[in-house]
C-alpha positions as CSV (number, residue, x, y, z in Angstrom):
1,M,6.7,-36.6,3.5
2,Q,8.1,-33.2,2.4
3,Q,6.3,-32.1,-0.9
4,Q,7.9,-30.1,-3.3
5,L,5.9,-27.2,-4.7
6,A,6.5,-26.3,-8.0
7,V,5.0,-23.3,-9.8
8,T,2.0,-24.1,-12.6
9,K,1.8,-21.1,-14.1
10,I,2.6,-17.6,-14.3
11,H,0.8,-14.5,-15.4
12,E,1.8,-11.6,-17.1
13,T,-0.4,-8.1,-16.4
14,E,-0.3,-4.3,-16.1
15,A,-2.0,-3.8,-12.4
16,L,-2.3,-6.6,-10.1
17,V,-5.0,-5.9,-7.1
18,I,-5.6,-8.3,-4.1
19,G,-8.8,-8.4,-2.6
20,S,-11.7,-7.7,-3.5
21,G,-13.7,-5.8,-0.8
22,I,-14.6,-2.2,-1.1
23,A,-11.3,-0.8,-1.7
24,G,-10.2,-3.6,-4.0
25,L,-12.8,-3.0,-6.3
26,V,-12.4,0.8,-6.4
27,S,-8.8,0.3,-7.3
28,C,-9.9,-2.2,-9.9
29,F,-13.0,-0.2,-11.3
30,N,-10.6,2.8,-11.6
31,L,-7.5,0.7,-13.2
32,L,-9.9,-0.6,-15.8
33,Q,-11.4,3.0,-16.1
34,H,-7.9,4.0,-17.1
35,G,-7.4,1.1,-19.4
36,C,-5.0,-1.2,-17.6
37,Q,-5.1,-4.6,-17.7
38,T,-5.9,-5.9,-14.8
39,V,-5.8,-9.4,-12.4
40,L,-8.2,-9.0,-9.5
41,T,-7.6,-11.9,-7.4
42,T,-9.6,-12.9,-3.7
43,D,-9.0,-15.2,-1.0
44,K,-12.8,-16.6,-1.3
45,K,-15.3,-15.3,-3.8
46,L,-15.6,-11.8,-5.7
47,A,-17.1,-9.2,-3.0
48,G,-15.7,-10.2,0.3
49,G,-14.3,-9.8,3.2
50,A,-15.2,-7.9,5.9
51,S,-16.9,-4.5,3.8
52,F,-19.3,-6.8,2.6
53,S,-20.2,-8.7,5.5
54,S,-24.0,-8.9,6.2
55,I,-23.5,-9.0,10.0
56,K,-24.5,-4.8,9.9
57,G,-27.7,-3.5,9.5
58,S,-26.1,-1.1,7.2
59,L,-22.6,0.9,7.5
60,G,-21.6,4.4,7.2
61,I,-19.1,7.0,5.5
62,Q,-18.7,10.4,6.9
63,V,-18.1,13.3,4.6
64,T,-17.3,17.1,4.7
65,D,-19.4,19.2,3.3
66,N,-16.8,20.9,1.0
67,D,-17.0,24.2,3.4
68,A,-13.5,25.3,5.1
69,Q,-15.2,25.3,8.5
70,D,-16.2,21.8,8.0
71,I,-12.9,20.9,6.5
72,E,-11.1,22.2,9.6
73,L,-13.7,20.6,12.4
74,F,-13.6,17.0,10.8
75,K,-9.8,18.0,11.1
76,K,-9.7,18.5,14.3
77,D,-12.4,15.6,15.1
78,L,-9.8,12.9,13.5
79,T,-6.4,14.7,15.3
80,R,-8.5,14.3,18.7
81,I,-9.7,10.5,18.6
82,G,-6.4,9.7,16.8
83,V,-4.4,10.8,20.6
84,G,-1.0,11.9,18.6
85,M,-1.1,8.0,16.1
86,D,-2.2,10.1,13.3
87,N,-0.5,11.1,9.9
88,P,-1.1,14.7,9.6
89,E,-0.5,14.7,5.6
90,L,-3.0,11.8,5.1
91,I,-5.4,12.8,7.1
92,D,-5.7,16.1,4.9
93,T,-5.5,14.4,2.3
94,Y,-8.9,12.3,2.9
95,V,-10.7,15.5,4.4
96,Q,-10.3,17.5,1.4
97,Q,-11.0,14.5,-1.2
98,S,-14.3,13.3,1.0
99,P,-17.0,14.5,-0.6
100,K,-16.0,13.4,-4.0
101,S,-15.3,10.0,-3.1
102,I,-19.1,8.7,-2.6
103,V,-20.1,8.1,-6.1
104,E,-17.1,5.2,-6.2
105,L,-19.6,3.0,-4.1
106,Q,-22.0,3.3,-7.2
107,N,-19.3,2.9,-9.4
108,I,-19.2,-0.8,-7.8
109,G,-22.4,-1.8,-7.1
110,F,-23.9,-0.2,-3.9
111,K,-26.6,2.6,-3.7
112,P,-25.8,4.9,-1.1
113,W,-27.9,7.6,0.6
114,L,-27.7,10.6,2.7
115,R,-29.0,10.2,6.4
116,S,-31.8,12.1,7.3
117,D,-30.7,12.6,10.8
118,R,-27.4,14.6,10.6
119,R,-25.7,14.0,14.1
120,P,-22.4,13.1,15.4
121,A,-20.6,10.0,14.0
122,C,-19.1,7.4,16.4
123,F,-16.2,9.6,18.5
124,A,-17.0,13.0,16.8
125,D,-17.5,16.0,18.5
126,Y,-19.0,17.5,15.5
127,P,-22.1,16.8,12.9
128,R,-21.8,16.3,9.4
129,D,-23.4,14.4,6.5
130,I,-23.3,10.7,6.5
131,Y,-24.5,8.5,4.1
132,L,-25.3,4.5,4.2
133,I,-25.0,1.7,2.3
134,N,-26.6,-2.0,2.8
135,D,-28.1,-4.2,0.9
136,W,-24.6,-6.8,0.4
137,R,-26.5,-9.4,-1.5
138,Q,-27.1,-7.1,-4.2
139,A,-24.4,-5.0,-4.0
140,K,-22.6,-8.3,-4.9
141,D,-24.9,-9.1,-7.6
142,N,-24.1,-5.7,-9.5
143,A,-20.2,-6.5,-8.8
144,K,-20.9,-9.4,-10.7
145,K,-21.9,-7.8,-13.4
146,I,-19.6,-4.5,-13.3
147,F,-17.1,-6.4,-13.3
148,N,-17.5,-8.6,-16.1
149,H,-14.9,-7.2,-17.9
150,P,-12.6,-7.8,-21.2
151,N,-9.8,-6.1,-19.4
152,L,-10.2,-8.0,-16.0
153,Q,-9.3,-11.5,-15.2
154,L,-10.2,-12.3,-12.0
155,L,-8.9,-15.0,-10.0
156,E,-10.8,-16.9,-7.0
157,E,-10.1,-18.7,-4.0
158,H,-6.6,-17.7,-4.6
159,R,-4.3,-16.7,-1.0
160,L,-1.6,-14.3,-1.6
161,L,1.6,-16.3,-0.2
162,T,4.5,-13.5,-0.7
163,I,5.7,-10.4,-2.5
164,L,8.6,-10.5,-4.9
165,T,10.9,-7.6,-5.1
166,E,13.8,-6.5,-7.0
167,N,15.9,-3.8,-6.0
168,N,12.7,-2.5,-3.7
169,V,10.5,-2.5,-6.6
170,A,7.6,-5.1,-6.9
171,I,8.0,-7.1,-9.9
172,G,5.3,-9.8,-9.1
173,A,3.6,-12.2,-6.7
174,L,3.1,-15.8,-5.7
175,F,-0.4,-17.5,-4.8
176,I,-1.5,-20.7,-3.4
177,T,-5.4,-21.9,-4.6
178,A,-7.3,-23.9,-2.2
179,T,-6.7,-26.9,-4.4
180,N,-3.0,-26.1,-3.7
181,D,-1.9,-24.8,-7.2
182,Y,0.7,-22.1,-7.1
183,L,0.6,-19.5,-9.7
184,L,3.3,-16.5,-9.7
185,I,1.8,-13.3,-11.3
186,K,4.6,-10.8,-13.3
187,S,3.1,-7.2,-12.8
188,N,5.3,-3.9,-11.7
189,N,1.6,-2.8,-9.9
190,I,0.8,-4.4,-7.0
191,V,-2.4,-3.0,-5.3
192,L,-3.1,-5.0,-2.0
193,A,-6.9,-4.6,-0.3
194,C,-7.0,-7.8,1.6
195,G,-7.9,-6.1,4.8
196,G,-7.3,-6.4,8.6
197,I,-6.5,-8.7,11.2
198,G,-9.8,-9.6,13.0
199,G,-10.2,-13.2,11.9
200,L,-7.3,-13.9,14.4
201,Y,-9.3,-13.5,17.3
202,Q,-11.9,-16.3,18.6
203,D,-14.8,-13.7,18.6
204,S,-14.3,-11.2,15.6
205,L,-16.7,-9.7,13.2
206,Y,-14.8,-10.7,10.4
207,P,-14.4,-13.8,8.2
208,T,-11.4,-15.9,9.3
209,E,-9.3,-15.4,6.0
210,V,-8.9,-11.3,7.5
211,N,-5.8,-12.3,9.2
212,G,-3.1,-10.0,8.2
213,S,-1.4,-12.6,5.6
214,G,-1.6,-9.2,3.5
215,H,0.7,-7.2,5.9
216,L,3.2,-9.9,6.5
217,A,3.8,-10.0,2.5
218,A,4.2,-6.3,2.6
219,L,6.6,-6.3,5.2
220,D,8.6,-9.4,3.8
221,A,8.7,-7.3,0.7
222,G,10.4,-4.2,2.3
223,A,7.2,-2.4,3.6
224,K,6.6,-1.0,7.1
225,L,3.8,-1.3,9.4
226,V,3.0,1.2,12.3
227,N,0.3,1.1,15.0
228,M,-0.9,-2.4,14.9
229,E,-1.3,-2.6,18.8
230,F,-4.5,-0.5,18.3
231,I,-7.6,-2.9,17.6
232,Q,-10.8,-1.8,17.7
233,F,-13.3,-4.0,20.1
234,I,-16.9,-3.6,19.9
235,P,-19.7,-5.0,21.8
236,A,-21.5,-7.9,19.6
237,L,-24.3,-10.2,20.4
238,V,-23.3,-13.4,21.5
239,T,-27.2,-14.2,22.2
240,P,-30.1,-14.3,20.4
241,K,-28.1,-14.8,17.5
242,Y,-24.5,-15.1,17.6
243,N,-21.5,-12.3,15.7
244,T,-24.4,-10.2,15.4
245,L,-23.5,-6.2,15.5
246,F,-24.2,-4.5,18.1
247,G,-25.9,-0.6,18.2
248,E,-23.9,1.4,20.5
249,H,-26.4,4.1,20.2
250,T,-29.5,1.9,22.0
251,T,-27.3,1.8,25.4
252,K,-28.7,4.9,26.3
253,Y,-32.0,3.1,27.2
254,C,-30.0,0.2,29.0
255,T,-31.2,-0.1,32.4
256,K,-29.3,-2.8,33.7
257,L,-26.2,-4.8,33.3
258,A,-25.5,-7.8,34.5
259,D,-23.5,-11.0,33.8
260,E,-25.1,-14.2,33.1
261,F,-25.8,-15.4,36.1
262,N,-28.1,-11.9,36.9
263,Q,-25.3,-10.1,39.0
264,D,-25.8,-6.6,38.2
265,L,-21.9,-5.3,37.4
266,L,-22.3,-2.0,37.8
267,L,-23.6,-2.2,41.0
268,H,-20.9,-0.4,43.0
269,I,-21.5,2.8,41.0
270,P,-24.6,4.7,41.8
271,K,-27.6,5.0,39.7
272,E,-27.3,8.7,38.7
273,Q,-23.1,8.2,37.6
274,Q,-24.4,5.0,36.0
275,Q,-27.5,6.9,33.5
276,S,-23.9,9.5,32.6
277,L,-21.7,7.0,31.8
278,W,-24.6,5.0,29.6
279,Q,-24.9,8.6,27.8
280,E,-21.5,8.7,26.6
281,Y,-21.0,5.4,26.2
282,S,-23.7,5.2,23.5
283,G,-21.6,8.0,21.4
284,Y,-19.3,5.1,20.5
285,A,-18.8,1.5,19.7
286,P,-15.6,0.5,20.3
287,F,-13.0,0.0,23.3
288,S,-11.5,3.4,24.7
289,C,-9.5,4.1,27.5
290,D,-9.8,7.7,26.9
291,F,-13.4,8.2,28.0
292,P,-14.7,7.4,31.4
293,S,-17.0,5.0,30.4
294,H,-14.4,2.8,29.5
295,I,-15.4,1.0,33.1
296,I,-18.2,-0.2,31.4
297,D,-15.8,-2.2,29.3
298,L,-14.0,-3.4,31.9
299,A,-17.1,-4.9,33.8
300,I,-17.7,-6.3,31.0
301,F,-14.6,-8.4,30.3
302,K,-13.9,-9.0,33.7
303,A,-17.3,-10.9,34.0
304,I,-16.6,-13.4,31.0
305,S,-13.5,-13.8,32.1
306,S,-14.5,-15.0,35.5
307,G,-16.6,-17.4,33.9
308,S,-20.0,-15.9,32.3
309,Q,-20.7,-16.4,28.6
310,F,-21.6,-12.9,28.0
311,A,-22.9,-9.7,29.8
312,K,-26.5,-9.2,29.8
313,M,-28.7,-5.8,29.2
314,S,-31.7,-5.2,29.8
315,F,-33.6,-1.6,28.0
316,S,-36.6,0.4,28.6
317,E,-39.3,0.4,26.6
318,K,-38.6,4.1,25.4
319,L,-36.4,2.7,23.1
320,Y,-38.4,1.4,20.7
321,H,-40.1,4.9,20.8
322,D,-37.3,6.7,19.5
323,T,-38.1,7.8,16.2
324,Q,-34.6,8.8,14.9
325,E,-33.8,7.2,11.9
326,F,-30.2,6.1,14.0
327,Y,-32.4,4.1,16.1
328,T,-35.0,2.8,13.6
329,L,-32.7,1.4,10.8
330,Y,-31.0,-0.4,13.5
331,L,-34.1,-1.9,15.0
332,N,-35.9,-2.7,12.1
333,W,-33.0,-4.9,10.6
334,L,-32.5,-6.8,14.5
335,E,-36.4,-7.1,13.7
336,S,-35.9,-8.9,10.1
337,L,-33.0,-11.4,12.2
338,G,-36.2,-12.1,14.5
339,I,-34.3,-10.5,17.4
340,N,-36.3,-7.6,19.9
341,M,-33.8,-5.6,22.5
342,C,-36.6,-5.7,25.0
343,R,-38.7,-9.2,24.3
344,D,-35.3,-11.3,24.3
345,E,-32.4,-12.0,26.5
346,I,-29.6,-9.6,25.1
347,G,-26.0,-11.1,25.7
348,I,-23.1,-8.8,24.3
349,A,-18.9,-9.2,24.7
350,H,-16.1,-7.4,22.8
351,F,-15.7,-9.3,19.4
352,A,-12.4,-7.9,17.3
353,H,-13.1,-5.7,14.8
354,S,-10.9,-3.2,12.6
355,C,-7.3,-2.3,13.2
356,N,-6.2,1.3,13.3
357,G,-2.5,0.4,11.8
358,G,-1.1,-1.2,9.1
359,I,1.5,-0.8,6.2
360,Q,2.4,2.9,6.2
361,I,1.6,4.5,2.8
362,S,2.0,7.8,1.2
363,T,-0.6,10.0,0.3
364,E,-0.9,8.1,-3.4
365,G,-1.6,5.1,-1.2
366,E,2.7,3.5,-1.9
367,T,4.4,1.6,0.6
368,A,8.0,1.7,0.8
369,V,8.4,-0.4,-1.9
370,S,8.0,1.4,-5.2
371,G,4.6,-0.2,-7.1
372,L,3.6,-1.8,-4.2
373,Y,0.4,-0.4,-2.8
374,A,-2.0,-0.4,0.1
375,V,-5.6,0.3,0.6
376,G,-8.2,0.1,3.0
377,E,-7.7,-1.5,6.6
378,I,-4.8,-3.1,5.6
379,S,-3.0,0.6,5.4
380,S,-2.3,2.6,7.9
381,A,-4.1,5.6,7.3
382,I,-5.9,8.4,8.6
383,E,-6.7,6.2,12.1
384,G,-4.5,6.9,14.9
385,A,-5.3,5.3,18.6
386,N,-8.7,5.8,18.1
387,R,-11.1,5.3,14.6
388,L,-13.7,7.9,14.2
389,G,-16.6,6.9,13.1
390,G,-17.6,6.4,9.4
391,N,-14.1,6.7,7.8
392,S,-13.2,3.4,7.4
393,V,-14.9,3.2,4.3
394,G,-14.0,6.3,3.5
395,G,-10.7,6.3,3.4
396,A,-10.7,3.1,1.2
397,L,-12.6,4.8,-1.2
398,V,-10.1,8.0,-1.5
399,F,-6.9,6.1,-1.1
400,A,-7.8,3.1,-3.5
401,K,-8.9,5.8,-6.0
402,R,-5.3,7.7,-5.3
403,A,-3.6,4.3,-5.8
404,A,-5.1,3.5,-9.2
405,D,-4.4,7.0,-10.9
406,H,-0.7,6.7,-9.9
407,I,-0.4,4.2,-11.2
408,K,-1.9,5.3,-14.5
409,N,0.5,8.1,-14.4
410,K,3.6,6.3,-13.8
411,K,6.1,5.1,-16.4
412,D,7.0,1.5,-15.9
413,K,10.0,-0.1,-16.8
414,P,9.5,-3.4,-18.8
415,L,8.4,-6.0,-17.1
416,I,11.4,-8.6,-15.6
417,G,11.9,-11.9,-17.5
418,D,10.2,-15.2,-16.2
419,E,13.9,-16.4,-15.4
420,L,14.3,-13.4,-12.5
421,L,10.9,-14.1,-11.3
422,L,11.8,-17.9,-11.0
423,S,14.6,-17.2,-9.4
424,Q,13.4,-15.0,-6.6
425,F,10.8,-17.6,-5.8
426,H,13.3,-19.7,-5.7
427,H,14.9,-17.7,-2.5
428,W,11.7,-17.6,-1.2
429,Y,10.9,-21.7,-1.4
430,H,14.7,-22.0,0.2
431,K,13.8,-19.4,3.1
432,V,10.8,-21.0,3.8
433,I,10.3,-24.3,3.0
434,N,13.7,-25.2,3.0
435,S,14.6,-23.9,6.3
436,D,12.1,-25.3,8.4
437,N,13.4,-28.1,10.8
438,N,10.5,-28.0,13.0
439,D,8.4,-31.0,13.8
440,S,4.9,-31.6,12.5
441,I,3.2,-32.2,16.0
442,R,0.1,-30.1,15.3
443,S,-2.8,-29.8,11.7
444,P,-3.1,-26.2,10.4
445,R,-6.7,-26.2,11.9
446,E,-5.2,-27.0,15.8
447,I,-2.5,-24.3,15.2
448,S,-5.4,-21.8,14.1
449,H,-7.5,-22.7,16.7
450,Q,-5.1,-22.4,19.5
451,I,-3.8,-19.0,18.7
452,Q,-7.6,-17.7,18.6
453,T,-7.6,-18.6,22.1
454,I,-4.3,-17.2,22.9
455,L,-4.9,-14.2,21.5
456,A,-8.9,-13.6,23.2
457,A,-7.1,-14.3,26.7
458,S,-4.1,-12.0,26.3
459,A,-4.8,-9.4,23.6
460,N,-8.1,-8.6,24.4
461,I,-9.2,-5.1,25.7
462,V,-7.4,-5.8,28.8
463,R,-3.6,-6.5,28.7
464,S,-0.2,-7.0,30.9
465,H,3.5,-7.5,30.9
466,T,2.6,-10.9,31.9
467,Q,-0.3,-12.3,29.7
468,L,1.7,-10.6,26.7
469,Q,5.0,-12.5,27.8
470,C,3.2,-15.7,28.4
471,A,1.1,-15.5,25.0
472,L,4.1,-15.0,23.1
473,D,5.8,-18.0,24.5
474,Q,2.8,-20.2,23.6
475,I,3.1,-18.4,20.2
476,D,6.7,-19.1,20.0
477,S,6.0,-23.3,21.6
478,L,3.4,-23.4,18.5
479,T,6.2,-22.1,16.0
480,K,8.3,-25.5,17.1
481,Q,5.0,-27.6,17.1
482,F,4.3,-26.8,13.1
483,S,6.2,-27.7,10.4
484,I,5.0,-25.8,6.7
485,A,7.5,-28.0,4.7
486,E,5.1,-30.9,5.9
487,H,1.9,-28.6,5.3
488,Q,2.4,-26.7,1.6
489,T,-1.3,-26.1,1.5
490,Y,-3.9,-23.4,1.7
491,L,-4.6,-24.4,5.0
492,G,-0.8,-25.1,5.9
493,F,0.0,-21.3,4.9
494,N,-3.0,-19.7,6.7
495,A,-1.6,-21.3,10.0
496,L,1.9,-20.0,9.5
497,S,0.5,-16.4,8.3
498,N,-1.3,-16.7,11.7
499,L,1.6,-17.7,13.8
500,R,3.6,-14.7,12.1
501,M,0.8,-12.2,12.7
502,A,0.2,-13.0,15.9
503,K,4.3,-13.0,17.2
504,V,3.7,-9.2,15.6
505,L,0.6,-7.8,17.6
506,L,1.8,-9.2,20.4
507,S,4.8,-7.8,21.1
508,C,4.1,-4.8,19.6
509,M,1.4,-4.8,22.5
510,L,4.1,-5.6,24.9
511,E,6.3,-2.3,23.5
512,R,3.7,0.2,24.4
513,T,4.0,0.4,27.6
514,E,1.5,2.6,28.4
515,S,-2.6,3.1,28.0
516,R,-4.0,5.4,24.7
517,G,-7.1,4.9,22.9
518,A,-7.5,1.3,21.9
519,H,-4.3,-0.1,23.9
520,Y,-4.9,-0.5,27.6
521,R,-2.5,-1.7,30.2
522,E,-3.8,-2.4,33.6
523,D,-0.2,-2.5,34.7
524,F,0.4,1.0,33.1
525,P,-2.8,2.3,32.9
526,Q,-1.8,5.9,32.4
527,R,-1.0,8.3,29.4
528,D,2.3,8.4,28.7
529,P,3.2,12.0,28.3
530,S,5.8,11.5,25.5
531,S,4.0,10.2,22.3
532,Y,5.5,7.4,19.8
533,R,4.2,5.3,17.3
534,I,5.6,1.8,17.0
535,E,7.2,1.1,13.5
536,I,7.4,-2.7,12.7
537,S,10.6,-3.6,10.0
538,M,12.1,-7.3,8.6
539,S,15.6,-7.4,10.1
540,Q,18.1,-8.9,7.7
541,N,17.8,-11.9,10.3
542,N,14.1,-12.5,9.0
543,D,13.3,-11.6,12.3
544,I,10.7,-8.4,12.9
545,E,12.3,-5.0,14.4
546,L,10.4,-2.5,16.5
547,N,11.1,1.3,16.8
548,K,9.6,3.7,18.3
549,I,9.6,6.8,16.3
550,F,8.5,10.0,18.5
551,R,6.5,12.4,17.8
552,S,7.4,16.3,19.0
């Protein structure tokens, strides 16, 4: 029986921030500093998402030394690792402002400190200062105190459904709560900070709610996405403790890589060459086909695809004799979890992590829709085909503040009336709900689980036309077996978002017929000599359109 969705409340605010990870909190803090009445919504609880996850021992933020030479070297690192997929204007803005952004972490409850062993970050050629943060529980407690503010209304467990616009201007947003109530929030300034897409995958370092729903809301509103095929997959522990971040720097001391049944996965490679590959591999975590050592990742993937639950790693005792902070910090954290890399069986697999692509933004964090901003991992900012280590949080800090500053300096038009907002809501309702003629064969949970299985098999580190097309056909079949009209609930809209986002990712992966950075096609293993970015927009028929934007 189809239920009738009805709006129970309409809120009104100067600024609306959606998402309470690091990026959302930085935007929110600065908006409050500017005197803006602000509403902060979050899918779960305050200080959530991937950036407050405790699966990692610490998180690094790389910054320039504030001198001309290092600024140029930083740009060089970012541009080299972007492999033609980066945005030079955003990189320039970021590099110039990164040193000043560290204070934003203190503002929202963290206590960053400068790492003592100055060394290149993941993928970097040049060493520079790296700040670290940890103690997620204390940071959450601090955030609760900081954001207990008279100008802030906090709405937890509110899931974004759509952004409402009028003449390409943001006018509000629609939410559903965990209790299936519906809420409209009226605002001309909306900051999307609801994270990436990692939760779509079966093995993921991200919570399941981080599934691209914000990307789709922006896309529907008129914004554009880019580089969505470049997804970071990094090794994480399957055993002894599932879903624990693996420290890639430890692989310098790896003595053997085997499958679950103890079959050597690198037996065909001479020992001296293995040592060289492990040395290179220890310098970066995410899979990238741009480096010779990616054959280690391919060996891991092949073993798991052939039935092994994980790839098993053995380590030399020399690992625990390395006193560099880079090692001791990670190994001490593992010990706090009861894990010793020489004593225990260390089984790893590739887990979905960051998405290098996202919503296209300006240097102020604004999308193609006036008044709609995107900051943090949801945006396509400084990353390209690969993501330079220590910059995910840094980019969030810089552009989250710039978005808040831009909102402060805007001269907004008066908020639209409730009638127009409700009219836009009813238009959306008819498009999404009333026009749904699908059969309700599968439940929302079944749909979401099946999508995770499909993407894990066909949209992982190894891709091909046959696999991707088969996956798209499976997603189309699942879509016909699910009726959102029959499941107008928190979980129902989550399943619908998962279906749509899976189609976006698979379509982009299919469109890029080359191997570059995080995108590896076994049927197109070479890099295309031409350089293009795949731009995604929504057609008038409410279907995705892909355009290759070639670069000189």
